[in-house]
C-alpha positions in Angstrom: -6.8 0.7 -4.3 -9.3 3.4 -5.0 -12.1 2.7 -7.5 -13.7 5.1 -10.0 -13.9 5.5 -13.7 -12.0 2.9 -15.7 -8.3 3.3 -16.2 -7.1 3.6 -19.7 -3.6 2.1 -20.0 -1.4 2.2 -23.1 1.3 -0.5 -23.0 3.9 -0.8 -25.7 5.0 -4.4 -25.6 8.0 -5.9 -27.4 9.0 -2.7 -29.2 11.8 -1.7 -26.9 15.1 -3.4 -26.9 18.7 -2.6 -27.9 17.7 -3.8 -31.4 14.2 -2.5 -32.2 12.2 -4.5 -34.7 8.8 -5.3 -36.1 7.2 -6.9 -39.1 8.1 -5.4 -42.5 6.0 -2.2 -42.1 7.2 -1.6 -38.5 3.6 -0.9 -37.8 2.3 -1.2 -34.2 -0.6 -3.6 -34.1 -3.3 -2.8 -31.6 -5.0 -5.1 -29.1 -7.7 -4.1 -26.6 -8.3 -5.5 -23.2 -11.3 -4.3 -21.1 -10.9 -3.1 -17.5 -13.0 -4.8 -14.8 -16.4 -3.4 -14.0 -15.0 -1.4 -11.2 -12.5 0.3 -13.5 -9.4 -1.5 -12.3 -6.7 -3.7 -13.9 -4.5 -6.2 -12.2 -1.6 -8.1 -13.8 1.5 -10.1 -13.0 4.9 -9.6 -14.6 7.6 -12.3 -14.8 10.6 -12.7 -16.9 13.6 -15.0 -17.7 11.7 -18.2 -16.8 11.6 -21.0 -19.4 13.7 -23.8 -17.8 11.2 -26.7 -17.7 10.4 -26.1 -14.0 14.0 -26.1 -12.8 15.9 -23.3 -10.9 12.7 -22.8 -8.8 10.6 -21.9 -11.9 7.8 -24.2 -10.6 7.9 -22.6 -7.2 7.7 -19.1 -8.7 4.8 -20.3 -10.8 3.0 -21.7 -7.8 3.2 -18.3 -5.9 2.1 -16.5 -9.1 -1.0 -18.6 -9.1 -1.8 -17.7 -5.5 -1.2 -14.0 -5.9 -3.1 -14.1 -9.2 -6.1 -15.6 -7.5 -6.0 -13.0 -4.7 -5.7 -10.1 -7.1 -8.1 -11.5 -9.7 -5.6 -10.7 -12.4 -6.7 -9.8 -15.9 -3.5 -11.0 -17.7 0.2 -11.7 -17.3 3.2 -10.0 -19.0 6.4 -11.9 -19.7 9.5 -9.7 -20.2 11.2 -12.3 -22.3 13.7 -15.2 -22.4 10.8 -17.5 -22.4 12.7 -20.6 -23.4 16.3 -21.4 -22.3 19.0 -21.7 -23.5 18.3 -21.4 -27.2 14.6 -20.7 -27.7 12.4 -23.2 -29.4 13.5 -25.5 -32.2 10.0 -25.2 -33.9 6.3 -25.2 -33.2 6.5 -28.9 -32.2 9.2 -28.4 -29.6 8.1 -30.1 -26.4 9.8 -27.3 -24.4 6.8 -25.1 -25.1 4.6 -27.3 -22.9 7.4 -28.4 -20.6 8.3 -24.8 -19.7 4.9 -23.0 -20.1 1.7 -25.0 -20.4 2.7 -27.6 -17.7 4.2 -25.1 -15.3 1.7 -22.2 -15.1 -1.2 -24.4 -14.3 -3.1 -22.4 -11.7 -6.6 -21.4 -12.6 -5.8 -17.7 -12.0 -3.0 -17.9 -14.6 -5.4 -19.2 -17.4 -5.6 -15.6 -18.7 -3.9 -14.0 -21.7 -0.1 -13.9 -21.5 1.5 -11.1 -23.5 5.1 -12.0 -24.1 8.1 -10.2 -25.5 11.1 -12.1 -26.9 14.5 -12.1 -25.2 17.9 -12.7 -26.6 17.8 -16.4 -25.7 14.5 -16.7 -27.6 16.2 -15.4 -30.7 18.9 -18.1 -30.6 16.3 -20.6 -31.7 13.4 -20.6 -34.2 12.0 -17.2 -33.3 9.1 -17.5 -35.8 7.9 -20.5 -33.9 7.1 -18.3 -30.8 5.3 -15.8 -33.1 3.3 -18.6 -34.9 -0.4 -18.9 -34.4 0.2 -22.7 -34.1 1.3 -22.2 -30.5 -1.9 -20.4 -29.7 -3.8 -23.5 -30.9 -1.8 -25.6 -28.4 -2.2 -23.0 -25.6 -4.4 -20.0 -26.4 -2.9 -17.9 -23.6 0.3 -17.4 -25.5 0.4 -14.1 -27.3 4.0 -13.4 -28.3 5.6 -10.2 -29.5 9.0 -9.2 -30.9 12.0 -7.8 -29.1 15.7 -8.7 -29.4 19.3 -7.5 -29.1 22.5 -8.0 -31.1 25.2 -9.9 -29.4 28.4 -10.7 -31.4 29.3 -14.3 -31.4 25.9 -15.8 -31.0 23.5 -17.0 -33.7 20.1 -15.3 -34.0 17.1 -15.9 -36.2 17.0 -12.7 -38.3 14.1 -13.6 -40.5 11.6 -10.8 -41.3 13.5 -8.1 -39.3 16.5 -6.9 -41.4 17.7 -4.3 -42.3 18.3 -3.2 -38.8 18.7 0.6 -39.3 15.4 0.9 -41.2 13.4 -1.0 -38.6 14.9 1.1 -35.7 14.0 4.3 -37.5 10.5 3.2 -38.6 9.6 1.8 -35.2 10.7 4.7 -33.2 8.6 6.9 -35.5 5.6 4.6 -35.0 6.1 4.6 -31.3 6.3 8.3 -31.1 3.2 8.9 -33.1 1.2 6.3 -31.1 2.2 7.9 -27.8 1.4 11.4 -29.0 -2.0 10.4 -30.1 -2.8 8.5 -26.9 -5.0 10.1 -24.1 -4.3 7.1 -21.8 -4.1 7.8 -18.1 -1.1 5.5 -17.8 1.6 4.9 -20.5 3.9 1.9 -19.9 6.7 0.5 -22.1 7.7 -3.1 -21.8 10.8 -4.8 -23.3 13.2 -7.5 -22.5 16.4 -5.5 -22.1 17.3 -3.2 -19.2 17.1 0.6 -19.6 18.5 1.2 -16.1 19.8 -1.7 -13.9 22.4 -2.2 -11.2 22.7 -5.9 -11.8 24.7 -8.0 -14.3 23.8 -6.4 -17.6 23.5 -2.8 -16.3 22.2 0.0 -18.4 21.7 -0.7 -22.1 23.5 2.1 -23.9 21.6 1.9 -27.2 18.2 2.1 -25.4 19.4 5.1 -23.4 20.6 6.9 -26.5 17.7 6.1 -28.9 14.6 5.1 -27.1 14.8 7.0 -23.8 14.5 10.4 -25.3 11.3 9.3 -27.1 9.8 8.0 -23.8 10.7 11.1 -21.9 9.2 13.4 -24.6 5.9 11.5 -24.5 5.5 11.2 -20.7 5.9 7.5 -20.3 5.2 6.6 -16.7 6.9 3.2 -16.4 9.5 1.1 -18.2 9.3 -2.6 -17.3 11.9 -5.2 -18.4 13.6 -8.5 -17.6 17.1 -9.6 -18.8 18.8 -9.1 -15.5 17.7 -12.0 -13.3 16.6 -10.0 -10.3 13.9 -7.7 -9.0 14.5 -3.9 -8.9 13.0 -0.5 -8.9 15.0 2.6 -10.1 13.7 6.2 -10.2 15.0 8.5 -12.9 16.7 11.6 -11.6 16.0 13.7 -14.7 12.4 12.7 -15.5 9.3 11.1 -14.0 10.0 7.6 -15.4 10.1 4.7 -13.0 12.1 1.6 -14.1 11.1 -1.9 -13.0 13.0 -5.1 -13.6 11.1 -8.4 -13.2 13.5 -11.1 -14.4 13.5 -13.5 -11.5 11.3 -16.2 -13.0 13.9 -19.0 -12.6 17.7 -18.9 -12.4 19.0 -16.0 -10.4 21.5 -15.1 -7.6 24.2 -13.7 -9.9 25.9 -11.7 -7.1 26.5 -8.6 -9.2 25.8 -5.0 -8.0 26.9 -2.0 -10.0 25.2 1.3 -9.1 24.3 3.8 -11.9 23.5 7.5 -11.7 19.8 7.1 -11.1 18.1 6.5 -7.7 17.9 2.9 -6.6 14.7 2.3 -4.7 14.9 -1.5 -4.4 17.1 -4.4 -5.4 16.8 -8.1 -4.8 19.2 -10.5 -6.4 16.9 -13.5 -6.4 13.9 -15.2 -7.8 10.4 -13.8 -7.8 7.8 -11.8 -9.8 5.9 -8.5 -9.7 2.2 -7.5 -9.6 0.7 -4.3 -10.8 -2.7 -2.9 -10.0 -4.1 0.2 -11.8 -7.1 2.4 -11.6 -7.5 5.9 -13.0 -5.8 7.5 -10.0 -3.1 5.1 -8.8 -0.6 2.4 -9.7 0.5 -0.1 -7.1 3.5 -2.3 -7.6 4.5 -5.3 -5.4 7.5 -7.6 -5.7 7.2 -11.1 -4.3 9.9 -13.7 -3.6 9.8 -17.4 -4.4 7.9 -18.1 -1.2 5.3 -15.5 -2.0 6.5 -13.1 0.6 6.1 -9.4 -0.1 9.6 -7.9 -0.6 8.7 -4.3 -1.6 5.7 -2.1 -2.4 5.5 1.1 -4.4 2.5 3.3 -5.2 2.2 6.3 -7.5 -0.6 8.7 -8.1 -1.4 9.7 -11.7 -0.7 13.2 -12.8 -2.9 13.0 -15.9 -6.5 14.1 -15.9 -8.1 12.1 -18.7 -10.9 9.6 -18.1 -11.3 6.8 -20.7 -12.9 3.4 -20.2 -10.6 0.9 -21.8 -7.2 -0.8 -21.7 -5.1 -0.8 -24.8 -2.0 -2.9 -25.6 0.2 -2.0 -28.6 2.1 -5.0 -29.8 
């Protein structure tokens, strides 16, 4: 990867799902993460993992540690469904350590973890994952909101209703933040799929409400979990690239349903993704449970700005 001036990356975490939500003001809170001295950023992305080490979660974690060391990663992004099957019962739930602290033990993974919430997380005490108490137990854990409505299941709705108002306010906040940004790379991260050829397929509400905002503001990449697979899809009517990294544990669903966009890669199994960025290029790599490289994709930046920081909007 080429070096040069530091890459500025704007990542919208946890604000994109079929039901968009935020704290009462729907305001996007801002975090900053500096690039390395050489201007690069390296990170891992994993989703749909929290099963106390079962379904090969521990094996995926082991390979993440090895790749994380090799790439000298700056942080990890989780695309949600952090604790199966029904989230956490509270801040004292032992599943937090059994599925997170005691699993991702490699030295290279002792970096900030920026996590969105998935639908399974919202079946439990969602405020527990958002609580600062968990950061006192494991200071890597920086959790952000994201969830979907699914009739028939119980979800923890505290601090997010009424739904329509939050969707409207958050879309406006997102639009304003993206329009103000001069970042070289703009990335949106959520739990639910925008485009997918696997079990859940495309998420209609995201396509209808969020995708127009992303297109209008030149988002480069949309990254998600939810489908338990690894995939890359290219938009046919914009420059957006869609990446699914939801293979953190249970996978192999055996579902394939093509959509109208261009499928670049699909793996119906366990694994994770790495992303390396500098001001000129983004490099994506998918790895399987044995650490083997399954797929690589590189993209040059079309933007001409030069700014020395990394920004995460939570």
